[in-house]
N, C-alpha and C positions, 0 to 999 in steps of 0.2 A: 508365750504368755496365753494362760488359762482364758476360755471366752469367757465375757463377763456375765452376770445374771441377765442380763436384758438380752443378749444375743442368745443364752440358754433358753430361754423362756421364748424369743421371737421364732426360732429354730424346730422349738417344738411343737408350734403351731402355724408354721410356714407363714408367718409374719416375716419372715427374713427376705423374701422374694420382693416384698414390696423394699425393703430398706436397701437390697441390692440395686432395682431400678433406680431408687433416688441416688445413690452411690454412682451410678452408670448416665447422671445426666438428665432423667426423666423430666420432662416438663412440669414447672412449678416447685421443683425441688430444687434446695440450694446448691446442688451441685451443678445444676445448671446453668448459674450466674458466676461460678469461680473460674478462675484460670489454672494453670498450672501449680502443682503444690510446691513448693521452695525446698530448698534442702533444708532437713531437719537440723542441721549444724546450726543454722541462725535462728532458731527457734527457743525461747526460754520456756522451758518444759516445770513450771513450778504451780502450787497451788499457795493459799493464803494460809491454809490449816491442814495439816496431814492427820490431825487424831481422829481417833475412833471416838464414838458417840456411845453413852452409857443409857442404854435403855432399861435399866434394872428395874426403873419403877414400873415399867407396863410388860416386862416380860420376864421368865425365869429360863436363865439356861440350862440345860438339861446335861447328861453324862455325853461326852464328845472326844473321849479319848480310852484306849483299852478294849475298844469295840471289834468284835468279829463279823467282818460282812460278808454276806454271802453272795457268791457270784457264780456262774456257770461256767461247768468245765469247759477247757479249750476244746474246738472243733478236732476230729480226727485230720492230721494233714493230709495222709494220703489219701483221703476222700477230696477234701481241696484242692490237691493239685490234678488229681483227677478229672474232678470240675472242670476246673482250669482250662486243661487241654482241651475238653470237650467243648468249651465255650469259644477258645481258640479257633477250634478246626470247624464249628457251627458258624462262626463269623466269615470263614474263607470259603463257604459253600456257596454254589451257584447254583440257583433256583432256573432250572430248564421251562423256559415259555413255549409253549406248543400253541402253532398257528392253525389248528384246527380240532374240530370238535363241537360239540353244543353244550353250554353253561349250565351249572346245577347251583342248588344252594350250599353257601360254603367256600364254594371256588373262590381263589383270587384271579382276578383276572384284567387285563392291559386294555383301555376302551378310550376312544376319543369320543364326546359329546359335544351338541350345542343345544341350548334351550332357546326356545323361540316364544314369545309372549305378543298374541296379535301378528303372527308369521315375522316378527323381528327380534334379533338376538339380543338379551338382555346383560347387563353387566353381572358379570360373576357367574355367566351360566355356561360357559363354555370353555373346554381345556382337551388336551391332546397328550396321550401318551399317560394317562392316569392309572394307578393300580388301585385297585378296589376290591374287598373282599365282601363278596354277596351274603346279605344279612348281618352285615356289621351295623347295619343304621345309620351311618354316617350322612347316606342320601336320604332325600326325604322317603318315606315310606312308599308313595306310588311309584316311584323311579327304582328304589330298591327291588321290589319283588317281582316287578317287570324284567329283570337284568337275568333273570332264570328261563331258561330254553332259546338263548339266542344262539344261532351259527355265528362262529367265528367268521370274520369276513364280510359279514353280510350287514346292510345298514338298515336299520328300523326306525321308524316315528313311533314314539311311546307317549300318548295322552298322559299327562299327568295334572293333579291338583296340588296348589301348596297349603300345607295345613293354616287353619285359620287362625294359630297362635305364632305362626312362622315369625320369626325375630326381624325380619325387614318387612315394615309394613306395605311396599310397594308391591310386595309378592303373595303377602298373606292371603289366603282364600282365592287366589288367583288360578285358572285354568292354563297351562302351558303345554308345549309338544318337545320332547327333546329327542334330538336325533342322535341315534347312539349307534356306533361299531366296534363291537369287540374284535380286537387285533391278536389276541392272546388268550390263552389258559394255561396258571401256571401249574407244571408237573412236577416230577419230583426232584429232590435238592441233589446234589453233585457232592457230596462231603470228603475232601481229601484225608488220605492217611495221617497218621503220624510218625512220620520218617524223617530220618535225618536230611534227605534232600528238601522235605517239607520246612523243617525248622532253619535250614541255611538261608531258603529263599524268602521265609517269614521274616527273620532277622537281619537279612540285609547281610548275610556273613558275620553277625557278632558271634554266633555261636554256629556250630556246625553238626553237633550231635543232639539226639533228643535228649541224653543224658546230662549233658552239661545244662542245656537248657532248663531240665526240669530241677536243676540245683538251684539257678536262679529264681525260677518261680517258688519253690518252696521257702526259699529264705524270704522273698516278700511277702507270702503268704504267713511264716511265722510272725514277721514284723506286724503284720496286719491284725493277727491274732492277738498280740500281745498288745496292741492300742486299744484292740476291742474291748477285752478283757479290763485292762486300766479305766477305761472308760465307764464301763458298766461297774467296777467298784466305785470308781469317783462319786457317780451320780446316787448308786445304793446308798453310799455312806453318808452323803450329805442328806438324804433323804432321811435316813436313820436319826442323823442329829437333830433333823428340822422337829421329828415325832417325838423326840424327848424335850421341845420345846414347851413353854405355856406363854400364850400370848394374851393380855388382858387389854391391850389398843393398840392399834396401829395408826400412826400418825396420819391423819386424813389428809393433810396439804400434803405429802409425799402420794399417797394413792390418788389424787387427784389429779396432780402433776402428771405420774405414770400412764394414770389412764387416757390424758389426753393423747400423749405418744403414742399408745399402742392403738387408740381410736384412728389416729392417723397412719399408722403402721397397716393395721388391717384393710381400712379403706383402700389404701393404695394397693395390696394385695389384689383385692377383690376385683379393683377398677383393671389391672393386669389381666385377670381371670376373663372377665367382661368383653375386654377388648379383644383377646387371644380368639372369641367364639363370635366374635363381629355384633357383640349385644351392647345395649346401654346398661346401666348398674339396675335401673329398675328391674327390665327385662331377666337380667342375669339371676336377680335375687328371687324372682318368683321361680327361675327355672331349677335354682339348686336348693331353695327352700331357706335361704337366709332371710333374715330381717334387718333392721336396723336396730332393733331393740336386743336383739341375739348378738350383733356385731358388739354393740355397747356392753352389754353383759359379759363378753367374752375378755374385752380388753379391761375391765373392770377386776376380772378375777386374774387375770395376766399381771396387774398392776399390785395387786393385793400381795401376790407370790413374791413378786419383787421385791416388794418393802420388806416382807417378814425375811428374806433370803439376806438382804441387808442388814437388816437388824440382828440378826443372827452371825453373820461376819462379824460385825462390830464388837459384840457382846464375846466371841470367840478369841479375838484381837485383845482386847481388855484383860479378859481371863487368863490369857498364857503368857502377856506381855508382850507382845507381836506389834512393832512399831513398823510403821509406813513413812520410811527416811525420803526426805527430798531426792535421794540419789535413785531408791528403786522406784519412786513415783515417775522420777523423770523417764528410769529404762523402760516400763511397761506403758507409759501413756505416749511416747517416742514410737515405738512400734505400733500402735493402735493409730497415730495422727499418719506415719507414713503409709499404712494400708488405706487413708480414706481419700478424700478429694478436695480438703478444703485448704485454701490457700493462706490460712492464718489459724493461729492455737484459739484464739477467742472464740473464732466461729464452731472450731471444732467443737470447743467444750460445750458452748451453747446448743449446739445440734445434737449433743449426747447427752442433753438433760442436765447440765450445770456443773459447776465444780464439784458439788456434793457428791452428785452421780458418778464422776470419774473417780474421786477418791474413794468412793465406797466400793467401786468396782477393783480398785486396786487391795482394798482391804478384804475383799472376797478372794481372791487371788491367792493372798498370804495365808488367808485363815483355811482355805481348802487347801494347800499345799502342807500347812502344818497338820491338818486331819489326817492326809494321806500318809505322813510320816508316822503317825501314834494311833494308827489304829491297824487291823490286819483284815485283808481279803482272805477268805475261806472259800474252796472249792464245794459248791453243792452238787447234789444228785440232778441228772437231767439232762438236757440236750446241750450239746457243747456251744461254747463261742463262737459264732462265725465271723467270716469277714468278707468284705467285698471281693470276690475272686474275680471280677471283672474290670 
């Protein structure tokens, strides 16, 4: 099943992270109150109305078949294979930690430290065996710059002052002392060679020669490149169809409902980000430059895009006689339900945006599949289509 419009838009702006958190049972999400999902065979996957909506009064559907859609050419597979080999080797390399020397800017070091406030260790201010790159800025500025010029194995007392705007109010502006011992400095990496012996050990005996393993790597990369090209074709095709449509009005009740959904999704995403940095939302918004007004505006934009996409999908289905049958709806929605954490279909539909949303998602899937078959991808000049080699 193709991704729904909502998933595509959410993923494009990282809102999917918030949806994933909800699916995992984050506090306050519907998932947190549900139990195990029942067998799908016991669920009646039906809707009250499978028909597409006629939006011809508020939009004009443009040309949507016989189009030539430019996609980048496929990437050079020889280069991808070599890049994958280098990635594998780098992942198996070992950095030599040298237990002597003097630290310098840019060094990656191993250190132990204890933060003292008024002579007493404070919460979150101590660690052992921490790896840190001097100059990275993850420590407060006073501490970061004093890590240069330290002799490995010696213990130093480094006076520091936390920034006035530090996110922890108990430490903001406070003078502290960090007792620091650098135990090692990272030296050169020891990268293995691409040999039959390495391949056999790396694959636990599944492959015994580099040649055989490279065939497997090439096959996987070919499939990824093909998937990437098809996804690029699909996205460009849909945008080309949208660009040929004219909208004179967008159903505001649909936009408002979708906006509320995306406000919640984006808020959840930023809450997760703030928590990961140990900040509250207000502090995180200040640090990131985000505002509530900007969040609401982004949610509204995403909602309008979603509604236009659904309107277009409905009109394509009507124009081309594409019908959403109960059997197709059941198959498409069953897959999504099985991927969810909800223990009843009604709650799943409600959480997805209501029955009309689930029907529109299926109509979008059918419309996109039809478009892919009735238009043509053509290779454009430029960089090749890449794949996640890693």
